[in-house]
N, C-alpha and C positions, 0 to 999 in steps of 0.2 A: 504494500500500500504506500502511495506517495504521501509525503508530509502535507498537512493542511493546518490552518489556523482555526481556533474555536472561540466563539463568543456566545454568551448567554444573554439574551435580551430580557428586559424586565417589563417592557410595554410594547404595544403594537407599533407605536411611532419609532421606538428604538430599533425594533426588528426591521422595519421598512428602511431606516437609515443605514443599518449595517448591510442589508442585502443590496441596496442601491450603491453603496460605496464599494462593495465586493465585486460588482459587475457580473459578467456572464458566468464566472466560475464560483459564485457564491451559492450555497445550497441551504435549505431549511433542514434542521434536525428536529423532528417531532418526537419520534420514538427511536429511530435509528435502525429499526429491524430490516428495512430495505436499503437505505442509503449506505450504511456501513458495509454491508455485504457487497453492494455494487462498486463502491470505491476499492474495496480489497481485491475484487476480481477484475478490476479495470474496465467495468461496464460504464462507469461514469467517472468524471474528474471534478475536483473541487479544490480551490485554494482556501475557502472559508466555509465552515459550517456554523450556522446561526441556530442555537438551541432556543426553542420557543416554549418549552415546557414550564418556564417560570413566568410566562405572561398570563395573568389571571383570566383574561377572556378566552384563551385557548384551552384552559383546563376547566371551564365552567359547564355545568349541566343545569339548565333552567327549563323546567317542564310544568305546564299546567294544562288541564283538559280544555280550557278556553283558548289559550294562546298557542298551544303546540309545544314543540321542543326546539330549544336552542342548544346545540351541542358544540362545544369547543373543538377545534380541529385536532388538538393533541390529547383529548380525553382517551384514556386507554380502554380497550374493548371490554374488559371485565366489568367496568362500571355500568355498562348498558345491561348485560345479561344478568348481572347480580341485582338489578332493580326490577322487582315484579311489576311496578306501575309502568315502567317503560316497555317491558316485554309484552304487557297487555295492550298498550297503545300502538306499538310499532313492532309486531312480532317478526316480520321478515328481516328487519334490521338486526334484531337480537339473534335470529337464526344465523345470519352472516357473521356477526361478531364472535359467536361461539366457535367458529371453524376457521378463523384466520390464524393459521399456525397452531402451535400447541399452547397450553395454558401459561407457560413461561413467557412466550411471545406476547400473549394477550395482556400481560401486566405492563407492557411498554407500547405495543402497537396501537394505532388509533384508526378509526374509520376515515378521518381526514387524511392521514398519511397514506392509507390504502388507496383512497381516491386519487391523491396527488401522484402516487407512483404510476397510476394510469395504465396498469396492465389490462389488456382486453379480458383476461380471465379473473380479474379481481372479484371477490365475493361481495364486498360491500356495495359496489356500484349498482348492480341491478336491483338490490334490495332498496337502496336509497331512491332510485328512479321509480320503483313501484310505489313509493310513498310520496312522490312528487317533491323531493327535497330540493332546496336552493342552497347554493354555495355563496358565502359572503367573503369577498376578497379585499385585501388592503394593499396599497402600493404607493409609489411616489406621486401618482396623480390623484390619489384619494381612494375612495371605496367604491365597489360596484358589486352587483349580484349577477349570478349566472345559474340557470337551472342545471342540476347535476346531469340531466339527460344530455346537455350540450357541453359539459365540462371537458371530457376526454376527446381528443382529436385524432390520435394515432397511437400505436404501441409506445408507451413511455412518454407520450406528449399530451399536453392539455392547453387550456386557454390562458394560463398564467404568463404574464409578460415579465420582462426583467425587473427585478425588485419587488414583485408582487408575491403574496403568499395567502393561503387560505386561513381565515380567522375562525369561521364557524360554519356549521351546517344548520339550516332551519327546516323543520318538518311541520306541515300543517296539523292542526288539532285533529284527533281521531273523530271519525264520523260515526253516527249511529248505524248499526247493522252492517258494519264493515270490518274487514280484517285482511291479513296478508300472510304470505308464506314464501320462503326462499329455499330452493333445493339446488344441489349440484351433484354431478356424477364425477366420481374419481376412481382411479384403478384400485386404490387400497383404502383402508378405513379412515385414515387421518393424515394430516400434515402433508397434503398433496395439492396440486394445482388442478382447478376444475377443467374437465374435458368439455363440459357445458354447464352453465349455471342459468337458472330461471327464477325470477322474482315475480310474484303476482299479488295484486291487491283487488279486492272486490267490495262493492257496496250494494247491498240487497235492498229490496223494498221492505216495508214493515212486516209483510207476511213471511219473508225469508225464502220465497219461492222464485222470485224474478230478480235479475241483475239490472241494477240501475246505472252502474258505472264500473269500469274495470281498467286496470293498467297492467301490462305485461312487459317485462324487460329481460333481455338476454345477455349473457356473458360468454366469452370464449368462442364465439362463432363469427367474428368479424374483426377488423383492425381496432375497433373500439366497442364498448357495450352499446347495445341497441334498444331503443324503445319500440316495441312491436305495435305500432299505432293502428294498423288495419285490424290486426287480431284483437286488440283491446276494444276498438269501436264496435267490432262485430258482436260483442257480447251484450251491448246495451239493449235492454228490453227483452232479452232472451231468458228462457227458463234456466234456472241454476241446476243443470243436469250434466251427466257425463257426456252426453252427445254434444251439448254446447261447448264443453271444454275441449273435446276432441277436435271439433271443427276449428276452434281458435288455435289449437296446436298446429293444425295443418296450415293455417294462414301464417302463423309465426315462422314456420319452416321456410316460407318464401323469401324472407329477408336474410336468412343465414348464408354467409359466404365464408365458411371455415376453411382451414388449411389441413393438409395431412401432416401429422408429426408423430412422435413416438408415443403420445398418449391416445391417439385415435385418428382414423381416417376422416376426411371431409364427409364422406357418405354416412359414416357412423354418427358423426356429430349432428348432421341434419336430422337423422332419425331420432336422436336423443332430444332434440328441441321439441318435437311433438310429444314425446313421452313426459318430459319434465314440465312442460307448460301445463299439460293435462293434470299432472299430479300436484303441481303448485297451486293451481286453481282449486282443485278438490280440497287441498289443505287449508286454503284461505276460506273456502266455504264452510268447512267444519268449524273453524275458529269463529267465523262471523255468526253462525247459528248458535254457537255455545257461549257467546259473549253477553247475552241478555241486552243486546242493543248497543253495547259499547265494546270496541276492540282497538 
C-alpha cells in the first residue's frame, strides 16, 4: 500500500474543506471496509483520507413515523438491524444491512459507504431504491439532493463531484398497509457478492387484496443498480397474487443486461431476476399483511 495522509474532520464544513484542498486524490473514510482494501490492492489511489466518523451529522439516526428516517452516511449497519422500530418501518433496508459482510464488518461498514462504493452488486442500493431514498450531498458549492435511484452511474462511479461527499440518506415515512423485502442469490451462505439482488416495496389497499403502488429495484444485472419502472407500474391496481408477481418478474427481466463471470452466466442471472422479484414481492406482501396497517 502506498503512503497517504489522514485527517479526521469534526464538521461537515471541515470535511468539505479538507476534500477540496486534497483535490482529485482525496478520499472519504467512513468505515474503511472498502477503501482500505482497494488502496492495499491498488484498485484505487489516494494521497489523503478524510475520516468523517467524528462528524455528528454523519453518525446520526433520526426517525419518526411522521417525518421518516434521516440516516447519517457513516452510521454502521448494526445500528439499523438492532433497532426493531427501524426494521418494522424499513425492512428491506435492514435485510440488506444484515448481509453486508460479516458481523465484524457491520460494526464499521455503513449503508452510505456501501452506496458510495457504487458496486453494481451492492446490497444496500436496491433496498434503498425500493424505499425511494434520497441522498443529501455536501460540497464546495453547497448542498444538493439526488435520488438514490440516480446516484450510481457506472461500476465504482457515482454523481459525487470533486470535494463532495454524502452526508445522509433520507427515507420517507412508512405508509399504511405497506412493507418491503430484499433478497439476493449467492453461491454460498454468507460473506459473498450477490449474483443478483432484488428489492421490492408494496403498498396495498385497506383490504390487503389489491396493490396500490409498488417499487422494484435490481442489483448485479447491469453496470449500475436499476429501478424496474415498467415492472413496478404494472402492479398498480392488480391483485396481490403470485400470478401478478410472476408477471412483474418477467417484465423486470427485460431491463437486465448482466455479464458472464465466475459467479454466474448472463443467462442464469436473467433467470434469477424473475425468481427473486417474485419472491421479494411475496415477502413484502406477507410483511404488509402482518403489519396491522403499518410497516
